[in-house]
N, C-alpha and C positions, 0 to 999 in steps of 0.2 A: 106320356110326353122321359124325354130322355134329360136325364140327370144335365146339371149343366156343367161343363169343361174350365177348364186351367187350362190355360194356350197362355203359353210362350212367345211374342211378335219379337220378328227384325222385320223394318222398319228404316230406312235411311232417309226418310222424309218427314217429318213433324207431322205437318199439319195433317199428312196423310190417315197419317203413326193414326191421328186422334180421333178421324174420320172411322180405321177400320175400329179402335176399342171401340169408341162408340155405337159402332153397329153390333161386336159383337154382346157388347153389354148388353143391349135390347133385345139380344134371342137365349140372357139371362145367363150368360158367362164372364169369366173372371179373368181380365188377361193379366198373370202374377206376375207379369217381368218383361219391360218393356226395351233392347237393347237397339243399337243405333247399324250396329253393322254385325260379320257373326262370327269374333275373332274370339268369343269367348262363350260358345253360344257351346259347347260339350257344358263347359266346366258348370253354366247357369244352368243347362237343361237336371243336370246331374243334382247341383244346390234346389230349384224348383219343384223340380217332378212335374211339369205341366203333363197333361192327354195329348193336348194338340201343340204343333208351334206350326207359326205360319211365318213365312216369309214377303213380305213384298219389295221386289226390286225390281229397275228394268231389264235389269239380264244378268245371270250365276256370275262370277268371274271365277278366277282356279281357289281364291280363297274361301267363296262361298260353298263352293263344291269342297273343294275340304275338309271344311267347318261341315259339310253335312255329311261325307262317307267318314269324319269321326263318328260325328253323333251316332251312325247306324252298327257302328264296327262296336261300340260302349255304354251305347246310353238309348238304345233303337227308339222310336215315337214317330206316330202319325208326320211326315209332315206333307205341310201344304206350301207349292211355292206360285203368289203370282209373277209373270212378268210382266212389262211392259210391249216388250218384242219379240216376234216371233222367227225362234232360231233351229230350225232340227234337231240339231250337232249338238248345242246346248242340254234342248230339252231332253235329249238318249243323255250325257254325262252326265242332267241332273236325276234323273231318273235310274241308271247303274248306282247315283252315289244314296241314292236311297230316300227318292220324294214320291212320298205315292198317290199324290196328284197336281199336273204344272196346268197353271189355266196362264191362259196367255189373255191380255188385255187388261191385262192388271186387275186388281178388285174393286166385283160392283156391291155394296153393301148386303144388296136382296138376295143374292147369289152364294154368300156364305155357308151358307145352314146348307143345305146339299152338298155343296164341296166340300166342308170339314166332315160328311158321315159318308161316303164314298172315299174321303180319305184313308177314315177309322176303320171299314169293310173294308176296304185293300190292305192296310199296312195287317192287320188281324189275318187274312187269309194267307201271304206271303211270310209272317211269322210261324205262323201254323205247319206252313210249308216246309218253312225251315229245320224248325223243331224234327219235324217228319223227317225232314232229311239229317239232322244227327241223330238222329238215334240208329237210322237206318247203316248207318257208318261207323257210328260207338257197335254194334251191334257184326256188324264184315268185322272191324275191328277185331273185338272177343272174337270171332270162330278163326281166325288169320291165329291168334294168339295161342288159341285152344291145341288146333291143326297144330303147332309147332312145338306144342309141350309136349303131347302126343309122340310125334315123332320121338322125340328128343326119350322119352320113357321109353316107346319097344326099344330103340337101339339100347341103355342101359342098363335095363330091365330086362333085358329079353321078354318083351311080351305080343301080342297081340294086339293091334289097335284098340276094340272093345276093352281089354282088362288094364289096359291104358289112362280110357278115358272114365275107367268106373275106379282106378286109384286117384286121381284128380276131382271125379265127383265126392268120394270119402272124403280127402282133405277137407274140403271146401263145407262139407254138415261137421264134420268134425273143428276142423275151426271159425265157422259159422260165417266164410266168406262167400262175395260169391268168384266164381268157376274160373273166373276169367282173372282173378286177381293169384288167385291159387296158380294159372297158368302161367303169370310173370313169375311167381316167385320157383315154382322148377326152373323157369328159362332162363332166369340169373344163375340160380345153382349148377346145373347139369351144363350149361355154356363156361360154368367157368371152370365149371370139373375135365370138359372138350380142350379148353386152350389150358391149363394146367399140364396134361396130358401130354398137350405138342411141345412145350418149353422144356 
């Protein structure tokens, strides 16, 4: 049986919110915080550290979309959005703002468990894709900086590419630093020298 989840609930209707809370409690989950609107969403997620955010409202307005985008950037969490109305444009905007599951026709207590599980799975898959993309971007950035440093060393030390790389690697090993960090230092020093010789 999956562990109980800590949930942050955003719902502007008190009666409906109480029903949702009861449905979640029956599944063993805990509503750590309940908000009537999305204004302080990011701040409350940072404070309560929920596993999942559930937003239940007629349709996401501009403020809600902005709040979800900030949350996705600063404190990413699986977000389940239950909307009463179907509007393809609004749904697309919500998904782009970081919503993991967008469900039309409002919240039906019996379906909450399955929807939350799907939202968490989608969120996890997206996060691992994002981490992989960040890793590839960083590797590419490192490679570009190493190439730039090698080029400067070849020019200043009158050496070939292999010798320049060996120099970088030796400095990195001596200092116990990553080669990309050494490349940054070499670029700073040698570009500064180049500027000095031009002035």
